N, C-alpha and C positions, 0 to 999 in steps of 0.2 A: 504494500500500500504506500504509494508515493504521496506524501503531503507536501504541499508547497510551503516553503519557509515563510514565516511571518515577516512583514516589512519591519525595518528598525523603528523603534519608538520615536515619536516626534521629539526633537531636541528643544525646540522652543514652543511655547504655548501650552495649553492644557492637554491632559491625556484624554483620549476619547476611544470609544468602542473597545477593541481587544486590548488596548494599552492600559486600561484601568486595572490596577493591580490588586485591589481589595476584593474580597469575596462578596461582601454586601455593600450596598450604597443606599443612601436616602434619595429617593427619586422625586423630581419635580417635572411635570409634563410641560408641553409646549404652551399651555394656557396659564401656567403658573400654579396649578393645583398640586398639592403635596400628595403623592401616591404612597408615601411611607417607605419603610425599609424593605428592600427586596434583594434577591440574589442578582449579581451583575449580569449574568447570562439572560435571565428573565427580563431584566430592564432593557438590555440591548435588543431583544426580540420585539418588545413593545415599541421601542423607538423606530425599528425598521418598518413595523406595520404602519406607522404614521408617516414614514418617509424621511426621518431625521436621524441624527447621530446621538449617541449618549455621550455627553461631554461632562467631565469632572470639573465643576466650578469651584469647589472648596475642598481641596485634597487633605487639609489638615484637620478637618472636623472628624468626629467619631460617631457614626460612620461617615465616610466622605459623602459630600452632596454632589449629585449628578443631575443634569438637566437634559431634556430632549431639545437639541438645537441643531442648526446647520453649522458644521465646524468652520467652513470657509467664511461664512458670514460673521460668525463669532470672532474669528481672528481678525478679519477686516475691520470690524467695529472697534475692537480693542486697540488696533494699530491707529485708527483715526483718533480715538480718545487720547492716546499717548502723544500723538503729534499735536493735538490741540493743547494739551497741557504744556508741552514744550514751547509752543508758540506764545502762550500767555505768561510764561515764566519770566520774571524780571531779574536780570543779573545785576548785581550791585557793583557799580564801577567806583573807582577812586579818582576823584577830581582834585586837581592841585591848584592852590592859590598861593602866589608868591608875593611876599611883602618885604619891606626893609624896616629896620627898627625905628627910623625917624620919619615914618609915613605921616602925611598931612591928613587932617580930619576928613576932607572931601574924598580923598583917595581911599581912606579907610572905609567910609560909608559905601563907596562903590564896590569895594571888595566884599563888604558885609552883605550887600544885595545879592552878589553872585553866590556867596556861601549859603544864604537863605534859599536861593533858587535851587541849588544843588541838593541841599538837604530835603527840600520839598519834593524833589523828584525821586528821593529814596537812595541817593548816592552818598558814599562816604566822602569826606573832604580832608585832604592833607594840606596843612598850612605850613609853608616853608618860609622861614625868615632868614634872609641872606645877609651876612655881615661882610663889610668891606673895610679894609685898612684898619684904622684905629677904632672903628665901631666894635670890633671884637673884644676890646678891653671893657666894653660897657654891656656885658651880657644881661645885666639886670633890666636894661631897657627892653630887651627882647622878651624877658619873662613877664614884664608889666604889660606889654602889648598882647601877648598870648593869653594872659589872665583876662584882659579886657574882651578879647574874642570869646573866651570861655563864658564870661558873664553875659555877653550879648546874645549868645546862642543857647543859654541854659534851659529855656523852655522847650526847645525843639530838638536839642542834640545832647548826646552824652559823649564824654571823652573816652576814646578807645585806646589812645596812646598819649600819655602825658608828655609835656615838652621835654625834649632832650637835645643835646648838642651832638652834631655829627660834622666834625671838621669846622668849616666856617658857616654852617647852617644850623638853625634850630628848627626842629620838626615837631608837629603835633597833629594827631589824626582824630577827627570827630565823626560820629555817625548819627543818623537820625534815631530818635527814641522809638 
């Protein structure tokens, strides 16, 4: 008696029909009715009578839950759902604002508008304070300026990285609350 070998189990996606490994499954028919727990073979026969496949939708349950579905349509809709989730996902970017320790008030206000806009869009903001020449010996001016930025954005942002010196630059990273 020559039996044809079974096809390899599906690598991605849910198990269906012969690939379901458990003896018994909780079955839900194509209309959403719970048919109860039954043997997998019996459930597959009922699914074939309706013209559908038996698809394992919740393999970790005890017993696993299987539905009468069209496998191709089920995989297609799952892929569409994943693509839609990927499309609507917002990646958080890090925007950089560069300042000098002796910045004028109007320039500071302009930079603050940009910081508020970036934070409103959900992005992190890296504030870089660049020191030149003798400014480096007045590091406290940079700390005062970054403290002012921190106070002005206190309601909408939290500090992710506190001010620190890196060479001739002082850096601080803030992110939206």
